Backbone as JSON Lines, residues from 0, in Angstrom:
{"i":0,"aa":"X","n":[-12.48,-8.01,5.94],"ca":[-12.51,-6.82,6.75],"c":[-11.29,-6.76,7.67]}
{"i":1,"aa":"X","n":[-10.95,-7.91,8.24],"ca":[-9.79,-7.97,9.12],"c":[-8.52,-7.69,8.33]}
{"i":2,"aa":"X","n":[-8.46,-8.2,7.1],"ca":[-7.27,-7.96,6.27],"c":[-7.09,-6.47,6.0]}
{"i":3,"aa":"X","n":[-8.17,-5.74,5.78],"ca":[-8.08,-4.31,5.52],"c":[-7.54,-3.57,6.74]}
{"i":4,"aa":"X","n":[-7.98,-3.97,7.92],"ca":[-7.5,-3.33,9.15],"c":[-6.01,-3.64,9.36]}
{"i":5,"aa":"X","n":[-5.63,-4.88,9.14],"ca":[-4.23,-5.27,9.32],"c":[-3.35,-4.55,8.29]}
{"i":6,"aa":"X","n":[-3.8,-4.46,7.04],"ca":[-3.04,-3.74,6.01],"c":[-2.87,-2.29,6.43]}
{"i":7,"aa":"X","n":[-3.92,-1.67,6.95],"ca":[-3.84,-0.29,7.4],"c":[-2.87,-0.11,8.55]}
{"i":8,"aa":"X","n":[-2.9,-1.03,9.52],"ca":[-1.99,-0.94,10.67],"c":[-0.53,-1.17,10.26]}
{"i":9,"aa":"X","n":[-0.31,-2.15,9.42],"ca":[1.05,-2.44,8.96],"c":[1.58,-1.27,8.15]}
{"i":10,"aa":"X","n":[0.74,-0.71,7.3],"ca":[1.14,0.42,6.47],"c":[1.41,1.66,7.31]}
{"i":11,"aa":"X","n":[0.64,1.85,8.38],"ca":[0.81,3.03,9.22],"c":[2.04,2.93,10.13]}
{"i":12,"aa":"X","n":[2.49,1.73,10.42],"ca":[3.64,1.57,11.32],"c":[4.9,1.23,10.53]}
{"i":13,"aa":"X","n":[5.0,0.01,10.1],"ca":[6.19,-0.45,9.38],"c":[6.33,0.27,8.04]}
{"i":14,"aa":"X","n":[5.21,0.49,7.36],"ca":[5.25,1.18,6.07],"c":[5.77,2.6,6.2]}
{"i":15,"aa":"X","n":[5.34,3.29,7.22],"ca":[5.81,4.66,7.44],"c":[7.31,4.68,7.7]}
{"i":16,"aa":"X","n":[7.78,3.76,8.52],"ca":[9.21,3.67,8.8],"c":[10.01,3.4,7.52]}
{"i":17,"aa":"X","n":[9.54,2.46,6.72],"ca":[10.23,2.14,5.47],"c":[10.2,3.32,4.5]}
{"i":18,"aa":"X","n":[9.09,4.04,4.45],"ca":[9.0,5.19,3.55],"c":[9.96,6.29,3.97]}
{"i":19,"aa":"X","n":[10.15,6.47,5.25],"ca":[11.1,7.48,5.74],"c":[12.54,7.04,5.42]}
{"i":20,"aa":"X","n":[12.85,5.77,5.68],"ca":[14.21,5.28,5.46],"c":[14.6,5.24,3.98]}
{"i":21,"aa":"X","n":[13.63,5.0,3.11],"ca":[13.93,4.87,1.68],"c":[13.56,6.11,0.89]}
{"i":22,"aa":"X","n":[13.41,7.24,1.58],"ca":[13.03,8.48,0.89],"c":[13.98,8.85,-0.25]}
{"i":23,"aa":"X","n":[15.31,8.77,-0.07],"ca":[16.19,9.11,-1.2],"c":[15.96,8.21,-2.42]}
{"i":24,"aa":"X","n":[15.75,6.93,-2.2],"ca":[15.49,6.01,-3.31],"c":[14.15,6.32,-3.97]}
{"i":25,"aa":"X","n":[13.19,6.72,-3.17],"ca":[11.87,7.1,-3.71],"c":[11.99,8.35,-4.58]}
{"i":26,"aa":"X","n":[12.79,9.29,-4.17],"ca":[12.98,10.51,-4.97],"c":[13.67,10.18,-6.29]}
{"i":27,"aa":"X","n":[14.69,9.33,-6.24],"ca":[15.43,8.97,-7.45],"c":[14.53,8.24,-8.44]}
{"i":28,"aa":"X","n":[13.63,7.4,-7.94],"ca":[12.74,6.63,-8.82],"c":[11.43,7.36,-9.1]}
{"i":29,"aa":"X","n":[11.36,8.63,-8.71],"ca":[10.16,9.45,-8.94],"c":[8.9,8.85,-8.31]}
{"i":30,"aa":"X","n":[9.07,8.22,-7.17],"ca":[7.94,7.7,-6.42],"c":[7.54,6.28,-6.75]}
{"i":31,"aa":"X","n":[8.14,5.67,-7.76],"ca":[7.76,4.31,-8.13],"c":[8.17,3.28,-7.08]}
{"i":32,"aa":"X","n":[9.18,3.61,-6.28],"ca":[9.6,2.68,-5.23],"c":[8.53,2.52,-4.16]}
{"i":33,"aa":"X","n":[7.62,3.48,-4.06],"ca":[6.51,3.35,-3.1],"c":[5.64,2.14,-3.42]}
{"i":34,"aa":"X","n":[5.53,1.77,-4.7],"ca":[4.78,0.56,-5.06],"c":[5.47,-0.68,-4.49]}
{"i":35,"aa":"X","n":[6.79,-0.69,-4.5],"ca":[7.53,-1.82,-3.94],"c":[7.29,-1.9,-2.43]}
{"i":36,"aa":"X","n":[7.33,-0.76,-1.76],"ca":[7.08,-0.75,-0.32],"c":[5.66,-1.23,-0.02]}
{"i":37,"aa":"X","n":[4.68,-0.76,-0.79],"ca":[3.3,-1.19,-0.57],"c":[3.13,-2.68,-0.85]}
{"i":38,"aa":"X","n":[3.85,-3.2,-1.84],"ca":[3.8,-4.64,-2.1],"c":[4.37,-5.42,-0.92]}
{"i":39,"aa":"X","n":[5.46,-4.93,-0.35],"ca":[6.02,-5.58,0.83],"c":[5.05,-5.53,2.01]}
{"i":40,"aa":"X","n":[4.32,-4.43,2.14],"ca":[3.35,-4.32,3.24],"c":[2.2,-5.31,3.04]}
{"i":41,"aa":"X","n":[1.82,-5.56,1.79],"ca":[0.8,-6.59,1.53],"c":[1.31,-7.96,1.94]}
{"i":42,"aa":"X","n":[2.56,-8.25,1.6],"ca":[3.13,-9.54,1.98],"c":[3.2,-9.69,3.5]}
{"i":43,"aa":"X","n":[3.59,-8.63,4.2],"ca":[3.66,-8.68,5.67],"c":[2.27,-8.87,6.27]}
{"i":44,"aa":"X","n":[1.28,-8.16,5.73],"ca":[-0.09,-8.3,6.22],"c":[-0.61,-9.71,6.0]}
{"i":45,"aa":"X","n":[-0.2,-10.33,4.91],"ca":[-0.64,-11.7,4.63],"c":[-0.08,-12.69,5.65]}
{"i":46,"aa":"X","n":[1.03,-12.35,6.27],"ca":[1.58,-13.22,7.31],"c":[0.72,-13.23,8.57]}
{"i":47,"aa":"X","n":[0.03,-12.13,8.83],"ca":[-0.74,-11.99,10.07],"c":[-2.21,-12.39,9.95]}
{"i":48,"aa":"X","n":[-2.74,-12.43,8.74],"ca":[-4.17,-12.7,8.56],"c":[-4.36,-14.1,7.99]}
{"i":49,"aa":"X","n":[-5.0,-14.99,8.75],"ca":[-5.26,-16.32,8.21],"c":[-6.3,-16.24,7.08]}
{"i":50,"aa":"X","n":[-6.06,-16.98,6.03],"ca":[-6.97,-16.98,4.89],"c":[-6.64,-15.91,3.87]}
{"i":51,"aa":"X","n":[-5.71,-15.03,4.16],"ca":[-5.28,-14.0,3.23],"c":[-3.85,-14.33,2.82]}
{"i":52,"aa":"X","n":[-3.66,-14.65,1.55],"ca":[-2.34,-15.08,1.1],"c":[-1.97,-14.33,-0.17]}
{"i":53,"aa":"X","n":[-0.71,-14.0,-0.27],"ca":[-0.16,-13.39,-1.47],"c":[0.99,-14.28,-1.9]}
{"i":54,"aa":"X","n":[0.86,-14.89,-3.08],"ca":[1.85,-15.85,-3.56],"c":[2.82,-15.17,-4.51]}
{"i":55,"aa":"X","n":[3.94,-14.74,-3.99],"ca":[4.97,-14.15,-4.82],"c":[4.98,-12.63,-4.77]}
{"i":56,"aa":"X","n":[6.09,-12.07,-5.26],"ca":[6.24,-10.63,-5.22],"c":[5.46,-9.94,-6.34]}
{"i":57,"aa":"X","n":[5.4,-10.54,-7.51],"ca":[4.68,-9.93,-8.63],"c":[3.19,-9.77,-8.35]}
{"i":58,"aa":"X","n":[2.5,-10.78,-7.81],"ca":[1.11,-10.56,-7.42],"c":[0.96,-9.48,-6.35]}
{"i":59,"aa":"X","n":[1.91,-9.39,-5.43],"ca":[1.87,-8.34,-4.41],"c":[2.04,-6.97,-5.06]}
{"i":60,"aa":"X","n":[2.9,-6.88,-6.07],"ca":[3.1,-5.63,-6.78],"c":[1.84,-5.22,-7.53]}
{"i":61,"aa":"X","n":[1.19,-6.18,-8.19],"ca":[-0.08,-5.88,-8.87],"c":[-1.16,-5.48,-7.87]}
{"i":62,"aa":"X","n":[-1.19,-6.14,-6.73],"ca":[-2.14,-5.78,-5.69],"c":[-1.9,-4.37,-5.16]}
{"i":63,"aa":"X","n":[-0.63,-4.01,-4.99],"ca":[-0.29,-2.66,-4.54],"c":[-0.71,-1.63,-5.58]}
{"i":64,"aa":"X","n":[-0.53,-1.96,-6.84],"ca":[-0.94,-1.05,-7.91],"c":[-2.45,-0.87,-7.93]}
{"i":65,"aa":"X","n":[-3.19,-1.95,-7.76],"ca":[-4.65,-1.88,-7.73],"c":[-5.11,-1.06,-6.52]}
{"i":66,"aa":"X","n":[-4.51,-1.3,-5.36],"ca":[-4.87,-0.53,-4.17],"c":[-4.56,0.95,-4.35]}
{"i":67,"aa":"X","n":[-3.46,1.27,-5.0],"ca":[-3.11,2.68,-5.25],"c":[-4.12,3.35,-6.17]}
{"i":68,"aa":"X","n":[-4.54,2.66,-7.21],"ca":[-5.53,3.22,-8.13],"c":[-6.87,3.4,-7.42]}
{"i":69,"aa":"X","n":[-7.28,2.41,-6.63],"ca":[-8.54,2.53,-5.89],"c":[-8.48,3.68,-4.89]}
{"i":70,"aa":"X","n":[-7.34,3.85,-4.24],"ca":[-7.16,4.96,-3.29],"c":[-7.29,6.3,-4.01]}
{"i":71,"aa":"X","n":[-6.72,6.39,-5.19],"ca":[-6.81,7.61,-5.99],"c":[-8.26,7.92,-6.36]}
{"i":72,"aa":"X","n":[-9.0,6.9,-6.77],"ca":[-10.41,7.08,-7.16],"c":[-11.24,7.52,-5.97]}
{"i":73,"aa":"X","n":[-11.06,6.87,-4.82],"ca":[-11.83,7.23,-3.63],"c":[-11.52,8.65,-3.18]}
{"i":74,"aa":"X","n":[-10.23,9.03,-3.22],"ca":[-9.86,10.41,-2.86],"c":[-10.51,11.41,-3.79]}
{"i":75,"aa":"X","n":[-10.56,11.12,-5.07],"ca":[-11.2,12.04,-6.03],"c":[-12.7,12.16,-5.78]}
{"i":76,"aa":"X","n":[-13.33,11.05,-5.48],"ca":[-14.77,11.07,-5.23],"c":[-15.08,11.92,-4.01]}
{"i":77,"aa":"X","n":[-14.34,11.69,-2.92],"ca":[-14.61,12.45,-1.7],"c":[-14.19,13.9,-1.82]}
{"i":78,"aa":"X","n":[-13.16,14.18,-2.58],"ca":[-12.75,15.57,-2.78],"c":[-13.8,16.31,-3.61]}
{"i":79,"aa":"X","n":[-14.32,15.64,-4.65],"ca":[-15.35,16.27,-5.48],"c":[-16.63,16.5,-4.71]}
{"i":80,"aa":"X","n":[-17.01,15.56,-3.83],"ca":[-18.25,15.72,-3.08],"c":[-18.12,16.78,-2.0]}
{"i":81,"aa":"X","n":[-16.91,17.01,-1.49],"ca":[-16.75,18.03,-0.45],"c":[-16.67,19.43,-1.04]}
{"i":82,"aa":"X","n":[-16.39,19.57,-2.32],"ca":[-16.32,20.89,-2.95],"c":[-17.69,21.44,-3.32]}
{"i":83,"aa":"X","n":[-18.69,20.6,-3.33],"ca":[-20.03,21.03,-3.74],"c":[-20.77,21.67,-2.61]}
């Protein structure tokens, strides 16, 4: 639970700054660079939360991909339930 809060805070502060600074690169890569930024945010969050570790960049990238897919699913569920 603490890891989720820390990931949210890191993503809302440092992640937002990085997304603004790397906007041209994100446009050129059609948004795929956002996965790299999210992977970096997972690594940074792992530094602050004891017991939460990400070993290497590739696992962080897979974790960012999984989080992105889960976010998409949750958004669809809540959007569908609010339209009814």
